[in-house]
N, CA, C and O atoms as a DFTB+ gen file, in Angstrom:
360 C
 N C O
     1  1     119.226      84.682     138.786
     2  2     119.808      83.808     137.793
     3  2     120.777      84.630     136.941
     4  3     120.568      85.818     136.697
     5  1     121.818      83.973     136.508
     6  2     122.766      84.625     135.613
     7  2     122.336      84.346     134.171
     8  3     122.114      83.196     133.792
     9  1     122.222      85.401     133.381
    10  2     121.747      85.307     132.006
    11  2     122.861      85.683     131.051
    12  3     123.503      86.719     131.225
    13  1     123.101      84.850     130.039
    14  2     124.042      85.193     128.976
    15  2     123.350      86.180     128.040
    16  3     122.298      85.859     127.488
    17  1     123.910      87.363     127.850
    18  2     123.312      88.345     126.954
    19  2     123.339      87.840     125.514
    20  3     122.363      87.999     124.781
    21  1     124.440      87.239     125.112
    22  2     124.505      86.460     123.872
    23  2     124.714      85.026     124.330
    24  3     125.757      84.686     124.887
    25  1     123.723      84.200     124.092
    26  2     123.732      82.832     124.618
    27  2     124.999      82.097     124.200
    28  3     125.487      82.263     123.082
    29  1     125.521      81.288     125.107
    30  2     126.743      80.546     124.821
    31  2     126.560      79.654     123.594
    32  3     127.512      79.449     122.842
    33  1     125.363      79.122     123.379
    34  2     125.114      78.261     122.227
    35  2     125.142      79.051     120.914
    36  3     125.279      78.472     119.837
    37  1     125.010      80.372     121.015
    38  2     125.098      81.245     119.845
    39  2     126.501      81.814     119.671
    40  3     126.717      82.670     118.814
    41  1     127.452      81.353     120.469
    42  2     128.832      81.815     120.356
    43  2     129.210      82.906     121.338
    44  3     130.314      83.445     121.272
    45  1     128.298      83.240     122.255
    46  2     128.591      84.273     123.251
    47  2     129.569      83.781     124.298
    48  3     129.554      82.605     124.662
    49  1     130.424      84.677     124.788
    50  2     131.388      84.269     125.813
    51  2     130.716      84.059     127.168
    52  3     129.662      84.628     127.452
    53  1     131.338      83.246     127.980
    54  2     130.869      83.039     129.346
    55  2     131.786      83.843     130.254
    56  3     132.726      83.318     130.851
    57  1     131.479      85.144     130.340
    58  2     132.231      86.035     131.222
    59  2     131.331      87.194     131.650
    60  3     130.198      87.316     131.184
    61  1     131.840      88.035     132.534
    62  2     131.021      89.108     133.100
    63  2     130.646      90.189     132.101
    64  3     129.695      90.934     132.337
    65  1     131.374      90.295     130.982
    66  2     131.016      91.295     129.973
    67  2     129.801      90.858     129.159
    68  3     129.276      91.629     128.354
    69  1     129.361      89.632     129.369
    70  2     128.238      89.076     128.624
    71  2     127.178      88.522     129.576
    72  3     126.487      87.559     129.245
    73  1     127.051      89.127     130.753
    74  2     126.168      88.558     131.765
    75  2     125.263      89.607     132.404
    76  3     125.605      90.785     132.506
    77  1     124.100      89.132     132.827
    78  2     123.160      89.964     133.579
    79  2     122.538      89.098     134.664
    80  3     122.263      87.918     134.447
    81  1     122.321      89.687     135.825
    82  2     121.623      88.978     136.887
    83  2     120.142      89.320     136.806
    84  3     119.755      90.489     136.809
    85  1     119.322      88.277     136.734
    86  2     117.875      88.463     136.626
    87  2     117.169      87.535     137.601
    88  3     117.652      86.444     137.907
    89  1     116.008      87.990     138.087
    90  2     115.178      87.078     138.868
    91  2     114.584      86.053     137.897
    92  3     114.628      86.244     136.682
    93  1     114.043      84.994     138.425
    94  2     113.498      83.915     137.586
    95  2     112.424      84.438     136.633
    96  3     112.408      84.066     135.460
    97  1     111.531      85.292     137.119
    98  2     110.436      85.801     136.284
    99  2     110.963      86.619     135.106
   100  3     110.519      86.436     133.972
   101  1     111.912      87.523     135.374
   102  2     112.443      88.340     134.287
   103  2     113.322      87.533     133.332
   104  3     113.381      87.831     132.139
   105  1     113.999      86.521     133.852
   106  2     114.785      85.640     132.996
   107  2     113.867      84.940     131.988
   108  3     114.206      84.813     130.811
   109  1     112.716      84.493     132.459
   110  2     111.735      83.848     131.586
   111  2     111.220      84.825     130.536
   112  3     111.098      84.468     129.364
   113  1     110.917      86.057     130.946
   114  2     110.410      87.071     130.017
   115  2     111.444      87.379     128.932
   116  3     111.105      87.456     127.751
   117  1     112.701      87.554     129.337
   118  2     113.760      87.888     128.385
   119  2     113.894      86.793     127.322
   120  3     114.041      87.088     126.136
   121  1     113.841      85.533     127.750
   122  2     113.945      84.432     126.788
   123  2     112.689      84.324     125.927
   124  3     112.783      84.151     124.712
   125  1     111.521      84.423     126.547
   126  2     110.275      84.277     125.801
   127  2     110.113      85.373     124.752
   128  3     109.702      85.094     123.626
   129  1     110.432      86.614     125.110
   130  2     110.280      87.740     124.189
   131  2     111.512      87.952     123.303
   132  3     111.481      88.735     122.354
   133  1     112.597      87.239     123.630
   134  2     113.870      87.340     122.893
   135  2     114.381      88.772     122.884
   136  3     114.722      89.328     121.841
   137  1     114.423      89.362     124.102
   138  2     114.933      90.718     124.278
   139  2     116.463      90.697     124.295
   140  3     117.058      89.888     125.008
   141  1     117.098      91.563     123.532
   142  2     118.553      91.658     123.620
   143  2     118.959      92.657     124.698
   144  3     118.235      93.608     124.992
   145  1     120.097      92.427     125.262
   146  2     120.673      93.360     126.226
   147  2     122.165      93.442     125.995
   148  3     122.769      92.520     125.447
   149  1     122.755      94.542     126.412
   150  2     124.209      94.655     126.343
   151  2     124.698      95.529     127.491
   152  3     123.974      96.390     127.992
   153  1     125.933      95.292     127.891
   154  2     126.531      95.999     129.017
   155  2     126.998      97.371     128.545
   156  3     127.657      97.499     127.513
   157  1     126.643      98.396     129.323
   158  2     127.099      99.760     129.053
   159  2     127.809     100.289     130.296
   160  3     127.553      99.831     131.410
   161  1     128.695     101.246     130.097
   162  2     129.362     101.904     131.215
   163  2     128.545     103.116     131.628
   164  3     128.128     103.905     130.781
   165  1     128.317     103.267     132.921
   166  2     127.620     104.433     133.459
   167  2     128.506     105.071     134.517
   168  3     129.539     104.514     134.891
   169  1     128.103     106.228     134.992
   170  2     128.885     106.887     136.040
   171  2     128.881     106.083     137.339
   172  3     129.718     106.312     138.212
   173  1     127.943     105.144     137.471
   174  2     127.862     104.292     138.662
   175  2     128.444     102.901     138.430
   176  3     128.333     102.024     139.287
   177  1     129.059     102.708     137.279
   178  2     129.623     101.407     136.954
   179  2     128.851     100.753     135.816
   180  3     127.954     101.374     135.245
   181  1     129.183      99.510     135.478
   182  2     128.515      98.838     134.368
   183  2     127.047      98.572     134.674
   184  3     126.668      98.328     135.819
   185  1     126.240      98.626     133.639
   186  2     124.808      98.330     133.740
   187  2     124.385      97.635     132.451
   188  3     125.085      97.697     131.440
   189  1     123.249      96.985     132.498
   190  2     122.728      96.320     131.303
   191  2     121.630      97.183     130.704
   192  3     120.699      97.600     131.392
   193  1     121.758      97.441     129.408
   194  2     120.720      98.164     128.669
   195  2     119.905      97.122     127.911
   196  3     120.459      96.309     127.171
   197  1     118.584      97.149     128.099
   198  2     117.697      96.190     127.437
   199  2     116.952      96.860     126.302
   200  3     116.437      97.968     126.456
   201  1     116.893      96.193     125.166
   202  2     116.081      96.622     124.029
   203  2     114.781      95.825     124.127
   204  3     114.791      94.602     123.984
   205  1     113.679      96.502     124.368
   206  2     112.419      95.809     124.637
   207  2     111.570      95.586     123.383
   208  3     110.342      95.543     123.460
   209  1     112.216      95.448     122.251
   210  2     111.521      95.087     121.016
   211  2     111.475      93.562     120.951
   212  3     112.523      92.923     120.865
   213  1     110.272      92.961     120.991
   214  2     110.207      91.498     120.930
   215  2     110.933      90.961     119.697
   216  3     110.743      91.456     118.585
   217  1     111.761      89.950     119.908
   218  2     112.514      89.331     118.820
   219  2     113.788      90.070     118.458
   220  3     114.499      89.650     117.545
   221  1     114.096      91.159     119.147
   222  2     115.280      91.945     118.832
   223  2     116.584      91.186     119.019
   224  3     117.597      91.541     118.418
   225  1     116.571      90.145     119.847
   226  2     117.775      89.345     120.055
   227  2     118.268      88.766     118.734
   228  3     119.469      88.756     118.464
   229  1     117.337      88.286     117.912
   230  2     117.719      87.664     116.649
   231  2     118.369      88.679     115.705
   232  3     119.331      88.358     115.007
   233  1     117.839      89.900     115.689
   234  2     118.436      90.958     114.868
   235  2     119.834      91.312     115.364
   236  3     120.759      91.473     114.568
   237  1     119.986      91.433     116.685
   238  2     121.295      91.755     117.262
   239  2     122.299      90.629     116.992
   240  3     123.458      90.883     116.665
   241  1     121.843      89.400     117.132
   242  2     122.712      88.249     116.886
   243  2     123.204      88.245     115.438
   244  3     124.388      88.020     115.187
   245  1     122.318      88.490     114.503
   246  2     122.717      88.501     113.097
   247  2     123.683      89.645     112.809
   248  3     124.632      89.476     112.043
   249  1     123.448      90.815     113.421
   250  2     124.362      91.949     113.235
   251  2     125.752      91.626     113.782
   252  3     126.755      91.968     113.155
   253  1     125.822      90.974     114.941
   254  2     127.110      90.593     115.517
   255  2     127.818      89.564     114.638
   256  3     129.039      89.601     114.489
   257  1     127.058      88.662     114.066
   258  2     127.661      87.657     113.177
   259  2     128.196      88.313     111.907
   260  3     129.299      87.995     111.461
   261  1     127.422      89.225     111.325
   262  2     127.874      89.918     110.118
   263  2     129.120      90.749     110.387
   264  3     129.990      90.869     109.524
   265  1     129.208      91.324     111.585
   266  2     130.374      92.128     111.955
   267  2     131.579      91.258     112.298
   268  3     132.688      91.770     112.450
   269  1     131.369      89.944     112.421
   270  2     132.462      89.038     112.759
   271  2     132.795      89.026     114.238
   272  3     133.841      88.517     114.639
   273  1     131.902      89.591     115.058
   274  2     132.142      89.649     116.499
   275  2     131.973      88.294     117.161
   276  3     132.705      87.951     118.089
   277  1     131.011      87.530     116.683
   278  2     130.813      86.174     117.197
   279  2     130.698      85.233     116.000
   280  3     130.272      85.648     114.922
   281  1     131.073      83.977     116.187
   282  2     131.019      83.035     115.069
   283  2     129.599      82.553     114.805
   284  3     128.734      82.617     115.680
   285  1     129.376      82.079     113.610
   286  2     128.131      81.361     113.336
   287  2     128.261      80.018     114.040
   288  3     129.337      79.419     114.046
   289  1     127.194      79.552     114.620
   290  2     127.277      78.328     115.410
   291  2     126.246      77.351     114.931
   292  3     125.081      77.735     114.831
   293  1     126.568      76.147     114.634
   294  2     127.946      75.714     114.459
   295  2     128.464      76.192     113.116
   296  3     127.687      76.458     112.200
   297  1     129.759      76.299     113.005
   298  2     130.388      76.759     111.773
   299  2     131.312      75.654     111.274
   300  3     132.526      75.714     111.469
   301  1     130.723      74.635     110.622
   302  2     131.557      73.516     110.193
   303  2     132.502      73.922     109.074
   304  3     132.224      74.839     108.300
   305  1     133.611      73.225     109.009
   306  2     134.568      73.421     107.920
   307  2     133.946      72.827     106.659
   308  3     133.653      71.632     106.623
   309  1     133.739      73.654     105.611
   310  2     133.067      73.129     104.413
   311  2     133.859      72.038     103.708
   312  3     133.285      71.274     102.932
   313  1     135.158      71.945     103.958
   314  2     135.980      70.929     103.314
   315  2     136.040      69.622     104.108
   316  3     136.554      68.614     103.623
   317  1     135.510      69.652     105.329
   318  2     135.556      68.456     106.174
   319  2     134.260      67.666     106.014
   320  3     133.174      68.221     106.176
   321  1     134.367      66.365     105.696
   322  2     133.138      65.580     105.547
   323  2     132.423      65.427     106.896
   324  3     133.054      65.281     107.943
   325  1     131.118      65.466     106.836
   326  2     130.335      65.321     108.069
   327  2     130.309      63.850     108.471
   328  3     130.022      62.971     107.658
   329  1     130.616      63.600     109.747
   330  2     130.586      62.229     110.249
   331  2     129.626      62.171     111.421
   332  3     129.535      63.108     112.214
   333  1     128.932      61.090     111.518
   334  2     128.010      60.869     112.631
   335  2     128.718      60.035     113.679
   336  3     129.344      59.020     113.371
   337  1     128.612      60.473     114.904
   338  2     129.248      59.747     116.004
   339  2     128.177      58.984     116.776
   340  3     127.094      59.515     117.024
   341  1     128.469      57.753     117.156
   342  2     127.467      56.973     117.911
   343  2     127.251      57.579     119.303
   344  3     128.180      58.107     119.914
   345  1     126.047      57.497     119.774
   346  2     125.724      57.963     121.130
   347  2     126.095      56.855     122.093
   348  3     125.661      55.716     121.922
   349  1     126.906      57.176     123.121
   350  2     127.274      56.120     124.074
   351  2     126.077      55.647     124.874
   352  3     125.143      56.409     125.124
   353  1     126.111      54.376     125.275
   354  2     125.042      53.835     126.117
   355  2     125.079      54.499     127.473
   356  3     126.154      54.766     128.011
   357  1     123.910      54.769     128.029
   358  2     123.832      55.431     129.341
   359  2     124.002      54.452     130.456
   360  3     123.965      54.835     131.625
C-alpha cells in the first residue's frame, strides 16, 4: 500500500517525496500508533526513516505547521462568512 507520510487531509502533498510503500499490516500499525516518517537520502537512494514514538506524527505535524511547511487544514478565511451547502441527493 502507498502511505502518505503527511496525510493529504493534513495538507501533505500527493507525490513521491511524501510516500512510503508498506504492506497492509505495517500500514495499519503506522496509522494506529501514529508513527511519523520522512524521506532521507542514503548512498543507496531515498529511504524512509520512521520515528517509532507512538503519537509522534501529531508532534511532527504541528512542527511542520508552525514552520509554515504545510497549511493548517482546513484554513478558512476569517473574513469569509461560513456557509452551509446542501448535500445532493444520492
